[in-house]
N, CA, C, O and the ligand as a Tripos MOL2 file, in Angstrom:
@<TRIPOS>MOLECULE
protein
  241   239    61     0     0
PROTEIN
NO_CHARGES

@<TRIPOS>ATOM
      1 N          12.4980  -39.1790   19.5190 N.3       1 MET1
      2 CA         13.6780  -39.0870   18.6660 C.3       1 MET1
      3 C          13.8580  -40.3860   17.9050 C.2       1 MET1
      4 O          13.6320  -41.4720   18.4410 O.2       1 MET1
      5 N          14.2610  -40.2670   16.6730 N.am      2 ALA2
      6 CA         14.4880  -41.4560   15.8410 C.3       2 ALA2
      7 C          15.6740  -42.2530   16.3630 C.2       2 ALA2
      8 O          16.6970  -41.6890   16.7510 O.2       2 ALA2
      9 N          15.5230  -43.5540   16.3650 N.am      3 VAL3
     10 CA         16.5700  -44.4380   16.8730 C.3       3 VAL3
     11 C          16.9790  -45.3840   15.7460 C.2       3 VAL3
     12 O          16.1030  -45.9230   15.0700 O.2       3 VAL3
     13 N          18.2720  -45.6050   15.5170 N.am      4 PRO4
     14 CA         18.6940  -46.5200   14.4600 C.3       4 PRO4
     15 C          18.2350  -47.9430   14.7150 C.2       4 PRO4
     16 O          18.3030  -48.4340   15.8420 O.2       4 PRO4
     17 N          17.7630  -48.6070   13.6590 N.am      5 LYS5
     18 CA         17.2150  -49.9530   13.8040 C.3       5 LYS5
     19 C          18.3160  -50.9780   14.0080 C.2       5 LYS5
     20 O          18.1470  -51.9470   14.7480 O.2       5 LYS5
     21 N          19.4600  -50.7540   13.3400 N.am      6 ARG6
     22 CA         20.5580  -51.7220   13.4250 C.3       6 ARG6
     23 C          21.8570  -51.0410   13.8150 C.2       6 ARG6
     24 O          22.0800  -49.8590   13.5520 O.2       6 ARG6
     25 N          22.6970  -51.8300   14.4470 N.am      7 LYS7
     26 CA         24.0500  -51.3800   14.7440 C.3       7 LYS7
     27 C          24.7890  -51.1640   13.4220 C.2       7 LYS7
     28 O          24.7410  -52.0190   12.5380 O.2       7 LYS7
     29 N          25.4830  -50.0040   13.2820 N.am      8 SER8
     30 CA         26.2280  -49.7930   12.0450 C.3       8 SER8
     31 C          27.5470  -50.5500   12.1240 C.2       8 SER8
     32 O          28.2590  -50.4940   13.1270 O.2       8 SER8
     33 N          27.8540  -51.2600   11.0410 N.am      9 SER9
     34 CA         29.0620  -52.0980   11.0050 C.3       9 SER9
     35 C          30.3140  -51.2310   11.0410 C.2       9 SER9
     36 O          30.2600  -50.0330   10.7620 O.2       9 SER9
     37 N          31.4310  -51.8390   11.3830 N.am     10 LYS10
     38 CA         32.7030  -51.1120   11.4060 C.3      10 LYS10
     39 C          33.0310  -50.5540   10.0300 C.2      10 LYS10
     40 O          33.6520  -49.4970    9.9120 O.2      10 LYS10
     41 N          32.6070  -51.2760    8.9790 N.am     11 SER11
     42 CA         32.8070  -50.7990    7.6100 C.3      11 SER11
     43 C          32.0270  -49.5110    7.3630 C.2      11 SER11
     44 O          32.5750  -48.5320    6.8550 O.2      11 SER11
     45 N          30.7310  -49.5190    7.7280 N.am     12 ARG12
     46 CA         29.8670  -48.3380    7.5700 C.3      12 ARG12
     47 C          30.3970  -47.1670    8.3920 C.2      12 ARG12
     48 O          30.4330  -46.0230    7.9390 O.2      12 ARG12
     49 N          30.8070  -47.4930    9.6140 N.am     13 GLN13
     50 CA         31.3420  -46.4650   10.5030 C.3      13 GLN13
     51 C          32.5620  -45.8020    9.8710 C.2      13 GLN13
     52 O          32.7160  -44.5810    9.9170 O.2      13 GLN13
     53 N          33.4320  -46.6330    9.2750 N.am     14 GLY14
     54 CA         34.6180  -46.1150    8.6060 C.3      14 GLY14
     55 C          34.2630  -45.2670    7.3970 C.2      14 GLY14
     56 O          34.8880  -44.2360    7.1480 O.2      14 GLY14
     57 N          33.2450  -45.7090    6.6350 N.am     15 MET15
     58 CA         32.8070  -44.9480    5.4610 C.3      15 MET15
     59 C          32.3050  -43.5660    5.8870 C.2      15 MET15
     60 O          32.6040  -42.5610    5.2420 O.2      15 MET15
     61 N          31.5390  -43.5300    6.9790 N.am     16 ARG16
     62 CA         31.0090  -42.2690    7.4820 C.3      16 ARG16
     63 C          32.1500  -41.3590    7.9310 C.2      16 ARG16
     64 O          32.1570  -40.1640    7.6360 O.2      16 ARG16
     65 N          33.1070  -41.9350    8.6430 N.am     17 ARG17
     66 CA         34.1930  -41.1370    9.2080 C.3      17 ARG17
     67 C          35.2870  -40.8080    8.2020 C.2      17 ARG17
     68 O          36.2360  -40.0970    8.5330 O.2      17 ARG17
     69 N          35.1670  -41.3150    6.9780 N.am     18 SER18
     70 CA         36.1930  -41.0270    5.9790 C.3      18 SER18
     71 C          36.2350  -39.5440    5.6380 C.2      18 SER18
     72 O          37.2240  -39.0670    5.0800 O.2      18 SER18
     73 N          35.1720  -38.8040    5.9680 N.am     19 HIS19
     74 CA         35.1270  -37.3680    5.6700 C.3      19 HIS19
     75 C          35.5370  -36.5270    6.8690 C.2      19 HIS19
     76 O          35.5120  -35.2990    6.7930 O.2      19 HIS19
     77 N          35.9130  -37.1620    7.9710 N.am     20 HIS20
     78 CA         36.1460  -36.4110    9.2070 C.3      20 HIS20
     79 C          37.5400  -35.8200    9.3450 C.2      20 HIS20
     80 O          37.7660  -34.9880   10.2240 O.2      20 HIS20
     81 N          38.4770  -36.2260    8.5020 N.am     21 SER21
     82 CA         39.8530  -35.7840    8.6970 C.3      21 SER21
     83 C          40.0020  -34.2850    8.4350 C.2      21 SER21
     84 O          39.3150  -33.7140    7.5880 O.2      21 SER21
     85 N          40.9160  -33.6620    9.1840 N.am     22 ALA22
     86 CA         41.1990  -32.2440    8.9870 C.3      22 ALA22
     87 C          42.0620  -32.0820    7.7450 C.2      22 ALA22
     88 O          42.8620  -32.9630    7.4300 O.2      22 ALA22
     89 N          41.9130  -30.9810    7.0430 N.am     23 HIS23
     90 CA         42.7320  -30.7410    5.8670 C.3      23 HIS23
     91 C          43.3900  -29.3780    5.9690 C.2      23 HIS23
     92 O          42.9650  -28.5190    6.7410 O.2      23 HIS23
     93 N          44.4330  -29.1970    5.1780 N.am     24 VAL24
     94 CA         45.2060  -27.9590    5.1910 C.3      24 VAL24
     95 C          44.3550  -26.8410    4.5980 C.2      24 VAL24
     96 O          43.7100  -27.0210    3.5660 O.2      24 VAL24
     97 N          44.3590  -25.6880    5.2580 N.am     25 ARG25
     98 CA         43.6160  -24.5360    4.7830 C.3      25 ARG25
     99 C          44.1670  -24.0500    3.4410 C.2      25 ARG25
    100 O          45.3820  -24.0100    3.2530 O.2      25 ARG25
    101 N          43.2870  -23.6820    2.5100 N.am     26 ASP26
    102 CA         43.7200  -23.1140    1.2450 C.3      26 ASP26
    103 C          44.2930  -21.7190    1.4830 C.2      26 ASP26
    104 O          43.7790  -20.9510    2.2970 O.2      26 ASP26
    105 N          45.3570  -21.4090    0.7640 N.am     27 ILE27
    106 CA         46.0030  -20.1020    0.8630 C.3      27 ILE27
    107 C          46.0860  -19.5540   -0.5610 C.2      27 ILE27
    108 O          46.4580  -20.2890   -1.4760 O.2      27 ILE27
    109 N          45.7530  -18.2990   -0.7640 N.am     28 CYS28
    110 CA         46.0020  -17.6960   -2.0640 C.3      28 CYS28
    111 C          46.7670  -16.3950   -1.8810 C.2      28 CYS28
    112 O          46.9460  -15.9320   -0.7550 O.2      28 CYS28
    113 N          47.2190  -15.8050   -2.9760 N.am     29 VAL29
    114 CA         48.1060  -14.6470   -2.9330 C.3      29 VAL29
    115 C          47.3000  -13.3940   -3.2470 C.2      29 VAL29
    116 O          46.4960  -13.3860   -4.1790 O.2      29 VAL29
    117 N          47.5120  -12.3440   -2.4760 N.am     30 CYS30
    118 CA         46.8320  -11.0660   -2.7070 C.3      30 CYS30
    119 C          47.3010  -10.4650   -4.0230 C.2      30 CYS30
    120 O          48.5020  -10.4210   -4.2900 O.2      30 CYS30
    121 N          46.3570   -9.9980   -4.8550 N.am     31 SER31
    122 CA         46.7160   -9.4270   -6.1450 C.3      31 SER31
    123 C          47.3040   -8.0260   -6.0050 C.2      31 SER31
    124 O          47.9120   -7.5120   -6.9440 O.2      31 SER31
    125 N          47.1270   -7.4060   -4.8390 N.am     32 ASN32
    126 CA         47.6550   -6.0570   -4.6320 C.3      32 ASN32
    127 C          49.0270   -6.0620   -3.9670 C.2      32 ASN32
    128 O          49.9460   -5.3990   -4.4490 O.2      32 ASN32
    129 N          49.1810   -6.8020   -2.8620 N.am     33 CYS33
    130 CA         50.4470   -6.7500   -2.1190 C.3      33 CYS33
    131 C          51.2010   -8.0780   -2.1370 C.2      33 CYS33
    132 O          52.2590   -8.1830   -1.5160 O.2      33 CYS33
    133 N          50.6850   -9.1000   -2.8330 N.am     34 GLN34
    134 CA         51.3630  -10.3930   -2.9870 C.3      34 GLN34
    135 C          51.5980  -11.1330   -1.6680 C.2      34 GLN34
    136 O          52.4220  -12.0470   -1.6210 O.2      34 GLN34
    137 N          50.9040  -10.7640   -0.6150 N.am     35 SER35
    138 CA         51.0200  -11.5400    0.6210 C.3      35 SER35
    139 C          49.9930  -12.6670    0.6010 C.2      35 SER35
    140 O          49.0350  -12.6260   -0.1710 O.2      35 SER35
    141 N          50.1960  -13.6790    1.4550 N.am     36 SER36
    142 CA         49.2630  -14.8030    1.4760 C.3      36 SER36
    143 C          48.0200  -14.4300    2.2560 C.2      36 SER36
    144 O          48.0920  -13.7510    3.2810 O.2      36 SER36
    145 N          46.8840  -14.8790    1.7600 N.am     37 LYS37
    146 CA         45.6100  -14.6220    2.4180 C.3      37 LYS37
    147 C          44.6660  -15.7840    2.1530 C.2      37 LYS37
    148 O          44.9680  -16.6540    1.3370 O.2      37 LYS37
    149 N          43.5400  -15.8070    2.8270 N.am     38 LEU38
    150 CA         42.5370  -16.8350    2.5770 C.3      38 LEU38
    151 C          41.7070  -16.4330    1.3610 C.2      38 LEU38
    152 O          41.4250  -15.2480    1.1830 O.2      38 LEU38
    153 N          41.3030  -17.4010    0.5070 N.am     39 PRO39
    154 CA         40.4930  -17.0630   -0.6510 C.3      39 PRO39
    155 C          39.1080  -16.5290   -0.2550 C.2      39 PRO39
    156 O          38.5490  -16.9360    0.7630 O.2      39 PRO39
    157 N          38.5740  -15.6350   -1.0520 N.am     40 HIS40
    158 CA         37.2680  -15.0010   -0.8400 C.3      40 HIS40
    159 C          37.2110  -14.1980    0.4510 C.2      40 HIS40
    160 O          36.1500  -14.0280    1.0520 O.2      40 HIS40
    161 N          38.3940  -13.7010    0.8710 N.am     41 ARG41
    162 CA         38.4570  -12.8440    2.0410 C.3      41 ARG41
    163 C          39.1990  -11.5620    1.6690 C.2      41 ARG41
    164 O          40.0520  -11.5640    0.7820 O.2      41 ARG41
    165 N          38.8650  -10.4640    2.3590 N.am     42 ILE42
    166 CA         39.6300   -9.2380    2.1980 C.3      42 ILE42
    167 C          41.0500   -9.4800    2.7020 C.2      42 ILE42
    168 O          41.2490  -10.1620    3.7080 O.2      42 ILE42
    169 N          42.0450   -8.9140    1.9930 N.am     43 CYS43
    170 CA         43.4350   -9.0890    2.4030 C.3      43 CYS43
    171 C          43.6660   -8.4190    3.7580 C.2      43 CYS43
    172 O          43.3540   -7.2380    3.9170 O.2      43 CYS43
    173 N          44.2090   -9.1530    4.7410 N.am     44 PRO44
    174 CA         44.4220   -8.5550    6.0680 C.3      44 PRO44
    175 C          45.5780   -7.5610    6.0820 C.2      44 PRO44
    176 O          45.7180   -6.7990    7.0390 O.2      44 PRO44
    177 N          46.4130   -7.5510    5.0360 N.am     45 HIS45
    178 CA         47.5770   -6.6650    5.0180 C.3      45 HIS45
    179 C          47.2230   -5.3060    4.4270 C.2      45 HIS45
    180 O          47.5540   -4.2740    5.0100 O.2      45 HIS45
    181 N          46.5510   -5.2950    3.2760 N.am     46 CYS46
    182 CA         46.2850   -4.0220    2.6000 C.3      46 CYS46
    183 C          44.7970   -3.6860    2.5270 C.2      46 CYS46
    184 O          44.4490   -2.5790    2.1150 O.2      46 CYS46
    185 N          43.9150   -4.5950    2.9100 N.am     47 GLY47
    186 CA         42.4870   -4.2880    2.9020 C.3      47 GLY47
    187 C          41.8710   -4.2880    1.5210 C.2      47 GLY47
    188 O          40.8010   -3.7120    1.3280 O.2      47 GLY47
    189 N          42.5290   -4.9280    0.5380 N.am     48 TYR48
    190 CA         42.0030   -4.9690   -0.8100 C.3      48 TYR48
    191 C          41.2390   -6.2580   -1.0610 C.2      48 TYR48
    192 O          41.5570   -7.3070   -0.5010 O.2      48 TYR48
    193 N          40.2260   -6.1620   -1.9140 N.am     49 TYR49
    194 CA         39.5350   -7.3430   -2.4130 C.3      49 TYR49
    195 C          39.1640   -7.0840   -3.8590 C.2      49 TYR49
    196 O          38.5650   -6.0510   -4.1600 O.2      49 TYR49
    197 N          39.5040   -7.9960   -4.7670 N.am     50 LYS50
    198 CA         39.2880   -7.8450   -6.2100 C.3      50 LYS50
    199 C          39.8460   -6.5280   -6.7360 C.2      50 LYS50
    200 O          39.1630   -5.7980   -7.4550 O.2      50 LYS50
    201 N          41.0990   -6.2270   -6.3710 N.am     51 ASN51
    202 CA         41.8490   -5.0570   -6.8420 C.3      51 ASN51
    203 C          41.2230   -3.7190   -6.4520 C.2      51 ASN51
    204 O          41.5550   -2.6840   -7.0310 O.2      51 ASN51
    205 N          40.3220   -3.7410   -5.4750 N.am     52 LYS52
    206 CA         39.7550   -2.4800   -5.0020 C.3      52 LYS52
    207 C          39.9560   -2.3990   -3.4970 C.2      52 LYS52
    208 O          39.9030   -3.4090   -2.7940 O.2      52 LYS52
    209 N          40.1900   -1.1680   -3.0070 N.am     53 GLU53
    210 CA         40.3450   -1.0150   -1.5740 C.3      53 GLU53
    211 C          38.9710   -1.0640   -0.9290 C.2      53 GLU53
    212 O          38.1040   -0.2430   -1.2280 O.2      53 GLU53
    213 N          38.7800   -2.0280   -0.0450 N.am     54 VAL54
    214 CA         37.4880   -2.2190    0.6140 C.3      54 VAL54
    215 C          37.5170   -1.6160    1.9990 C.2      54 VAL54
    216 O          36.5760   -0.9500    2.4300 O.2      54 VAL54
    217 N          38.6300   -1.8660    2.6970 N.am     55 ILE55
    218 CA         38.7990   -1.3220    4.0460 C.3      55 ILE55
    219 C          40.0730   -0.4760    4.0520 C.2      55 ILE55
    220 O          41.1250   -0.9380    3.6110 O.2      55 ILE55
    221 N          39.9820    0.7680    4.5540 N.am     56 ALA56
    222 CA         41.1720    1.6020    4.6840 C.3      56 ALA56
    223 C          41.9790    1.1090    5.8770 C.2      56 ALA56
    224 O          41.4620    1.0290    6.9920 O.2      56 ALA56
    225 N          43.2740    0.7730    5.6390 N.am     57 MET57
    226 CA         44.1350    0.3040    6.7260 C.3      57 MET57
    227 C          44.8040    1.5120    7.3970 C.2      57 MET57
    228 O          45.2230    2.4550    6.7260 O.2      57 MET57
    229 N          44.8960    1.4650    8.7200 N.am     58 GLU58
    230 CA         45.4950    2.5850    9.4700 C.3      58 GLU58
    231 C          47.0180    2.6580    9.2420 C.2      58 GLU58
    232 O          47.5760    3.7280    8.9960 O.2      58 GLU58
    233 N          47.6720    1.4850    9.3320 N.am     59 VAL59
    234 CA         49.1350    1.4430    9.1440 C.3      59 VAL59
    235 C          49.4250    0.6760    7.8630 C.2      59 VAL59
    236 O          48.9560   -0.4490    7.6950 O.2      59 VAL59
    237 N          50.2010    1.2820    6.9500 N.am     60 GLU60
    238 CA         50.5710    0.5930    5.7160 C.3      60 GLU60
    239 C          52.0710    0.5680    5.5250 C.2      60 GLU60
    240 O          52.5580    0.0250    4.5330 O.2      60 GLU60
    241 ZN         47.0440   -7.3390    0.0740 Zn       61 ZN61
@<TRIPOS>BOND
     1     1     2 1
     2     2     3 1
     3     3     4 2
     4     3     5 am
     5     5     6 1
     6     6     7 1
     7     7     8 2
     8     7     9 am
     9     9    10 1
    10    10    11 1
    11    11    12 2
    12    11    13 am
    13    13    14 1
    14    14    15 1
    15    15    16 2
    16    15    17 am
    17    17    18 1
    18    18    19 1
    19    19    20 2
    20    19    21 am
    21    21    22 1
    22    22    23 1
    23    23    24 2
    24    23    25 am
    25    25    26 1
    26    26    27 1
    27    27    28 2
    28    27    29 am
    29    29    30 1
    30    30    31 1
    31    31    32 2
    32    31    33 am
    33    33    34 1
    34    34    35 1
    35    35    36 2
    36    35    37 am
    37    37    38 1
    38    38    39 1
    39    39    40 2
    40    39    41 am
    41    41    42 1
    42    42    43 1
    43    43    44 2
    44    43    45 am
    45    45    46 1
    46    46    47 1
    47    47    48 2
    48    47    49 am
    49    49    50 1
    50    50    51 1
    51    51    52 2
    52    51    53 am
    53    53    54 1
    54    54    55 1
    55    55    56 2
    56    55    57 am
    57    57    58 1
    58    58    59 1
    59    59    60 2
    60    59    61 am
    61    61    62 1
    62    62    63 1
    63    63    64 2
    64    63    65 am
    65    65    66 1
    66    66    67 1
    67    67    68 2
    68    67    69 am
    69    69    70 1
    70    70    71 1
    71    71    72 2
    72    71    73 am
    73    73    74 1
    74    74    75 1
    75    75    76 2
    76    75    77 am
    77    77    78 1
    78    78    79 1
    79    79    80 2
    80    79    81 am
    81    81    82 1
    82    82    83 1
    83    83    84 2
    84    83    85 am
    85    85    86 1
    86    86    87 1
    87    87    88 2
    88    87    89 am
    89    89    90 1
    90    90    91 1
    91    91    92 2
    92    91    93 am
    93    93    94 1
    94    94    95 1
    95    95    96 2
    96    95    97 am
    97    97    98 1
    98    98    99 1
    99    99   100 2
   100    99   101 am
   101   101   102 1
   102   102   103 1
   103   103   104 2
   104   103   105 am
   105   105   106 1
   106   106   107 1
   107   107   108 2
   108   107   109 am
   109   109   110 1
   110   110   111 1
   111   111   112 2
   112   111   113 am
   113   113   114 1
   114   114   115 1
   115   115   116 2
   116   115   117 am
   117   117   118 1
   118   118   119 1
   119   119   120 2
   120   119   121 am
   121   121   122 1
   122   122   123 1
   123   123   124 2
   124   123   125 am
   125   125   126 1
   126   126   127 1
   127   127   128 2
   128   127   129 am
   129   129   130 1
   130   130   131 1
   131   131   132 2
   132   131   133 am
   133   133   134 1
   134   134   135 1
   135   135   136 2
   136   135   137 am
   137   137   138 1
   138   138   139 1
   139   139   140 2
   140   139   141 am
   141   141   142 1
   142   142   143 1
   143   143   144 2
   144   143   145 am
   145   145   146 1
   146   146   147 1
   147   147   148 2
   148   147   149 am
   149   149   150 1
   150   150   151 1
   151   151   152 2
   152   151   153 am
   153   153   154 1
   154   154   155 1
   155   155   156 2
   156   155   157 am
   157   157   158 1
   158   158   159 1
   159   159   160 2
   160   159   161 am
   161   161   162 1
   162   162   163 1
   163   163   164 2
   164   163   165 am
   165   165   166 1
   166   166   167 1
   167   167   168 2
   168   167   169 am
   169   169   170 1
   170   170   171 1
   171   171   172 2
   172   171   173 am
   173   173   174 1
   174   174   175 1
   175   175   176 2
   176   175   177 am
   177   177   178 1
   178   178   179 1
   179   179   180 2
   180   179   181 am
   181   181   182 1
   182   182   183 1
   183   183   184 2
   184   183   185 am
   185   185   186 1
   186   186   187 1
   187   187   188 2
   188   187   189 am
   189   189   190 1
   190   190   191 1
   191   191   192 2
   192   191   193 am
   193   193   194 1
   194   194   195 1
   195   195   196 2
   196   195   197 am
   197   197   198 1
   198   198   199 1
   199   199   200 2
   200   199   201 am
   201   201   202 1
   202   202   203 1
   203   203   204 2
   204   203   205 am
   205   205   206 1
   206   206   207 1
   207   207   208 2
   208   207   209 am
   209   209   210 1
   210   210   211 1
   211   211   212 2
   212   211   213 am
   213   213   214 1
   214   214   215 1
   215   215   216 2
   216   215   217 am
   217   217   218 1
   218   218   219 1
   219   219   220 2
   220   219   221 am
   221   221   222 1
   222   222   223 1
   223   223   224 2
   224   223   225 am
   225   225   226 1
   226   226   227 1
   227   227   228 2
   228   227   229 am
   229   229   230 1
   230   230   231 1
   231   231   232 2
   232   231   233 am
   233   233   234 1
   234   234   235 1
   235   235   236 2
   236   235   237 am
   237   237   238 1
   238   238   239 1
   239   239   240 2
@<TRIPOS>SUBSTRUCTURE
     1 MET1         2 RESIDUE 1 A MET
     2 ALA2         6 RESIDUE 1 A ALA
     3 VAL3        10 RESIDUE 1 A VAL
     4 PRO4        14 RESIDUE 1 A PRO
     5 LYS5        18 RESIDUE 1 A LYS
     6 ARG6        22 RESIDUE 1 A ARG
     7 LYS7        26 RESIDUE 1 A LYS
     8 SER8        30 RESIDUE 1 A SER
     9 SER9        34 RESIDUE 1 A SER
    10 LYS10       38 RESIDUE 1 A LYS
    11 SER11       42 RESIDUE 1 A SER
    12 ARG12       46 RESIDUE 1 A ARG
    13 GLN13       50 RESIDUE 1 A GLN
    14 GLY14       54 RESIDUE 1 A GLY
    15 MET15       58 RESIDUE 1 A MET
    16 ARG16       62 RESIDUE 1 A ARG
    17 ARG17       66 RESIDUE 1 A ARG
    18 SER18       70 RESIDUE 1 A SER
    19 HIS19       74 RESIDUE 1 A HIS
    20 HIS20       78 RESIDUE 1 A HIS
    21 SER21       82 RESIDUE 1 A SER
    22 ALA22       86 RESIDUE 1 A ALA
    23 HIS23       90 RESIDUE 1 A HIS
    24 VAL24       94 RESIDUE 1 A VAL
    25 ARG25       98 RESIDUE 1 A ARG
    26 ASP26      102 RESIDUE 1 A ASP
    27 ILE27      106 RESIDUE 1 A ILE
    28 CYS28      110 RESIDUE 1 A CYS
    29 VAL29      114 RESIDUE 1 A VAL
    30 CYS30      118 RESIDUE 1 A CYS
    31 SER31      122 RESIDUE 1 A SER
    32 ASN32      126 RESIDUE 1 A ASN
    33 CYS33      130 RESIDUE 1 A CYS
    34 GLN34      134 RESIDUE 1 A GLN
    35 SER35      138 RESIDUE 1 A SER
    36 SER36      142 RESIDUE 1 A SER
    37 LYS37      146 RESIDUE 1 A LYS
    38 LEU38      150 RESIDUE 1 A LEU
    39 PRO39      154 RESIDUE 1 A PRO
    40 HIS40      158 RESIDUE 1 A HIS
    41 ARG41      162 RESIDUE 1 A ARG
    42 ILE42      166 RESIDUE 1 A ILE
    43 CYS43      170 RESIDUE 1 A CYS
    44 PRO44      174 RESIDUE 1 A PRO
    45 HIS45      178 RESIDUE 1 A HIS
    46 CYS46      182 RESIDUE 1 A CYS
    47 GLY47      186 RESIDUE 1 A GLY
    48 TYR48      190 RESIDUE 1 A TYR
    49 TYR49      194 RESIDUE 1 A TYR
    50 LYS50      198 RESIDUE 1 A LYS
    51 ASN51      202 RESIDUE 1 A ASN
    52 LYS52      206 RESIDUE 1 A LYS
    53 GLU53      210 RESIDUE 1 A GLU
    54 VAL54      214 RESIDUE 1 A VAL
    55 ILE55      218 RESIDUE 1 A ILE
    56 ALA56      222 RESIDUE 1 A ALA
    57 MET57      226 RESIDUE 1 A MET
    58 GLU58      230 RESIDUE 1 A GLU
    59 VAL59      234 RESIDUE 1 A VAL
    60 GLU60      238 RESIDUE 1 A GLU
    61 ZN61       241 GROUP 0 **** ****
């Protein structure tokens, strides 16, 4: 296994870890039922994606 030649400085370590923070999940609005959903996902409320019904929901 490859082994690092030098100890990484606290500065380098900080630069690497600058991308580690958690961020707030993006939320978008369903074009069919106006409820909040995750982008690029089928709406969990009405089962629509891109204004077409993809999954038939049992209870509406
Ligand atoms: Zn919807």
